[in-house]
N, CA, C and O atoms as CSV, one atom per row, in Angstrom:
chain,resi,resn,atom,element,x,y,z
A,1,MET,N,N,30.485,8.232,14.003
A,1,MET,CA,C,31.559,8.811,13.240
A,1,MET,C,C,32.735,7.844,13.264
A,1,MET,O,O,33.039,7.251,14.299
A,2,ILE,N,N,33.376,7.692,12.150
A,2,ILE,CA,C,34.556,6.839,12.056
A,2,ILE,C,C,35.780,7.732,12.142
A,2,ILE,O,O,35.876,8.731,11.431
A,3,VAL,N,N,36.705,7.378,13.003
A,3,VAL,CA,C,37.936,8.134,13.180
A,3,VAL,C,C,39.085,7.257,12.725
A,3,VAL,O,O,39.202,6.113,13.164
A,4,LYS,N,N,39.933,7.775,11.853
A,4,LYS,CA,C,41.049,6.997,11.322
A,4,LYS,C,C,42.360,7.606,11.800
A,4,LYS,O,O,42.512,8.827,11.853
A,5,PHE,N,N,43.299,6.742,12.145
A,5,PHE,CA,C,44.624,7.167,12.571
A,5,PHE,C,C,45.614,6.854,11.462
A,5,PHE,O,O,45.625,5.740,10.939
A,6,HIS,N,N,46.443,7.818,11.100
A,6,HIS,CA,C,47.429,7.641,10.043
A,6,HIS,C,C,48.815,7.473,10.646
A,6,HIS,O,O,49.175,8.169,11.595
A,7,ALA,N,N,49.578,6.562,10.101
A,7,ALA,CA,C,50.925,6.279,10.609
A,7,ALA,C,C,51.893,7.418,10.327
A,7,ALA,O,O,52.933,7.508,10.979
A,8,ARG,N,N,51.587,8.280,9.386
A,8,ARG,CA,C,52.499,9.357,8.999
A,8,ARG,C,C,52.259,10.655,9.751
A,8,ARG,O,O,52.959,11.642,9.523
A,9,GLY,N,N,51.305,10.665,10.620
A,9,GLY,CA,C,50.977,11.898,11.332
A,9,GLY,C,C,52.128,12.414,12.172
A,9,GLY,O,O,52.845,11.644,12.811
A,10,LYS,N,N,52.293,13.714,12.163
A,10,LYS,CA,C,53.361,14.344,12.938
A,10,LYS,C,C,52.806,15.357,13.923
A,10,LYS,O,O,53.549,15.911,14.733
A,11,GLY,N,N,51.518,15.600,13.857
A,11,GLY,CA,C,50.906,16.582,14.742
A,11,GLY,C,C,50.570,15.984,16.092
A,11,GLY,O,O,50.663,14.774,16.296
A,12,GLY,N,N,50.187,16.838,16.991
A,12,GLY,CA,C,49.788,16.384,18.315
A,12,GLY,C,C,48.410,15.743,18.284
A,12,GLY,O,O,47.665,15.898,17.317
A,13,GLY,N,N,48.084,15.039,19.322
A,13,GLY,CA,C,46.802,14.361,19.392
A,13,GLY,C,C,45.677,15.237,19.901
A,13,GLY,O,O,44.518,14.821,19.902
A,14,SER,N,N,46.001,16.442,20.332
A,14,SER,CA,C,44.951,17.290,20.898
A,14,SER,C,C,43.980,17.798,19.836
A,14,SER,O,O,42.807,18.013,20.141
A,15,GLY,N,N,44.433,17.994,18.605
A,15,GLY,CA,C,43.561,18.492,17.544
A,15,GLY,C,C,42.359,17.595,17.287
A,15,GLY,O,O,41.223,18.067,17.332
A,16,PRO,N,N,42.584,16.314,17.018
A,16,PRO,CA,C,41.440,15.425,16.781
A,16,PRO,C,C,40.530,15.284,18.000
A,16,PRO,O,O,39.308,15.244,17.862
A,17,VAL,N,N,41.120,15.209,19.183
A,17,VAL,CA,C,40.315,15.067,20.403
A,17,VAL,C,C,39.473,16.320,20.617
A,17,VAL,O,O,38.287,16.224,20.933
A,18,ASP,N,N,40.073,17.483,20.448
A,18,ASP,CA,C,39.332,18.740,20.598
A,18,ASP,C,C,38.232,18.859,19.549
A,18,ASP,O,O,37.144,19.354,19.841
A,19,TYR,N,N,38.512,18.408,18.329
A,19,TYR,CA,C,37.518,18.474,17.261
A,19,TYR,C,C,36.301,17.623,17.601
A,19,TYR,O,O,35.165,18.052,17.399
A,20,LEU,N,N,36.533,16.429,18.113
A,20,LEU,CA,C,35.429,15.512,18.391
A,20,LEU,C,C,34.675,15.859,19.666
A,20,LEU,O,O,33.449,15.762,19.705
A,21,LEU,N,N,35.394,16.261,20.709
A,21,LEU,CA,C,34.763,16.467,22.016
A,21,LEU,C,C,34.592,17.930,22.401
A,21,LEU,O,O,33.894,18.230,23.370
A,22,GLY,N,N,35.210,18.841,21.668
A,22,GLY,CA,C,35.190,20.252,22.030
A,22,GLY,C,C,36.360,20.556,22.952
A,22,GLY,O,O,36.809,19.688,23.702
A,23,ARG,N,N,36.845,21.768,22.897
A,23,ARG,CA,C,38.026,22.124,23.704
A,23,ARG,C,C,37.789,21.973,25.195
A,23,ARG,O,O,38.701,21.616,25.941
A,24,GLU,N,N,36.581,22.242,25.625
A,24,GLU,CA,C,36.239,22.115,27.047
A,24,GLU,C,C,35.536,20.790,27.335
A,24,GLU,O,O,34.969,20.593,28.410
A,25,ARG,N,N,35.584,19.886,26.353
A,25,ARG,CA,C,34.948,18.557,26.477
A,25,ARG,C,C,33.440,18.674,26.709
A,25,ARG,O,O,32.850,17.887,27.448
A,26,ASN,N,N,32.833,19.667,26.065
A,26,ASN,CA,C,31.403,19.905,26.262
A,26,ASN,C,C,30.629,19.918,24.940
A,26,ASN,O,O,29.571,20.541,24.847
A,27,GLN,N,N,31.145,19.243,23.936
A,27,GLN,CA,C,30.473,19.178,22.633
A,27,GLN,C,C,29.129,18.477,22.799
A,27,GLN,O,O,29.071,17.334,23.254
A,28,GLU,N,N,28.063,19.156,22.434
A,28,GLU,CA,C,26.723,18.603,22.611
A,28,GLU,C,C,26.560,17.321,21.799
A,28,GLU,O,O,26.840,17.295,20.600
A,29,GLY,N,N,26.111,16.275,22.452
A,29,GLY,CA,C,25.876,14.999,21.792
A,29,GLY,C,C,27.093,14.097,21.701
A,29,GLY,O,O,26.960,12.925,21.349
A,30,ALA,N,N,28.280,14.615,22.010
A,30,ALA,CA,C,29.498,13.802,21.943
A,30,ALA,C,C,29.722,13.101,23.273
A,30,ALA,O,O,29.553,13.693,24.339
A,31,ARG,N,N,30.102,11.836,23.195
A,31,ARG,CA,C,30.432,11.105,24.412
A,31,ARG,C,C,31.455,10.039,24.084
A,31,ARG,O,O,31.493,9.523,22.967
A,32,VAL,N,N,32.263,9.720,25.037
A,32,VAL,CA,C,33.293,8.698,24.887
A,32,VAL,C,C,32.691,7.373,25.330
A,32,VAL,O,O,32.250,7.231,26.470
A,33,LEU,N,N,32.675,6.413,24.429
A,33,LEU,CA,C,32.114,5.105,24.749
A,33,LEU,C,C,33.139,4.197,25.408
A,33,LEU,O,O,32.804,3.355,26.242
A,34,ARG,N,N,34.395,4.383,25.019
A,34,ARG,CA,C,35.437,3.511,25.545
A,34,ARG,C,C,36.772,4.233,25.431
A,34,ARG,O,O,36.999,4.959,24.463
A,35,GLY,N,N,37.648,4.047,26.396
A,35,GLY,CA,C,38.965,4.663,26.357
A,35,GLY,C,C,39.002,5.999,27.072
A,35,GLY,O,O,38.011,6.447,27.649
A,36,ALA,N,N,40.154,6.617,27.021
A,36,ALA,CA,C,40.372,7.895,27.700
A,36,ALA,C,C,40.940,8.909,26.701
A,36,ALA,O,O,42.005,8.674,26.130
A,37,PRO,N,N,40.252,10.019,26.484
A,37,PRO,CA,C,40.728,11.023,25.526
A,37,PRO,C,C,42.136,11.535,25.835
A,37,PRO,O,O,42.905,11.815,24.916
A,38,GLU,N,N,42.472,11.659,27.090
A,38,GLU,CA,C,43.801,12.170,27.445
A,38,GLU,C,C,44.900,11.186,27.046
A,38,GLU,O,O,46.006,11.608,26.706
A,39,GLU,N,N,44.620,9.900,27.083
A,39,GLU,CA,C,45.603,8.910,26.638
A,39,GLU,C,C,45.775,8.964,25.124
A,39,GLU,O,O,46.881,8.777,24.618
A,40,VAL,N,N,44.700,9.217,24.407
A,40,VAL,CA,C,44.774,9.326,22.951
A,40,VAL,C,C,45.637,10.519,22.564
A,40,VAL,O,O,46.403,10.441,21.604
A,41,ARG,N,N,45.524,11.603,23.286
A,41,ARG,CA,C,46.336,12.799,23.004
A,41,ARG,C,C,47.817,12.503,23.113
A,41,ARG,O,O,48.621,13.086,22.385
A,42,GLU,N,N,48.187,11.609,24.007
A,42,GLU,CA,C,49.596,11.308,24.238
A,42,GLU,C,C,50.188,10.347,23.216
A,42,GLU,O,O,51.407,10.191,23.146
A,43,LEU,N,N,49.331,9.697,22.418
A,43,LEU,CA,C,49.842,8.767,21.408
A,43,LEU,C,C,50.610,9.520,20.392
A,43,LEU,O,O,51.130,8.927,19.447
């Protein structure tokens, strides 16, 4: 899956992270290959 970041975004980072990994980080088949989801939320 390709994830794109927009410079105009005003929302929090938790929405995209929750969508990709699940709210409890238990989305079947989803895994983080590199980086930390919690750091992405803070961007």
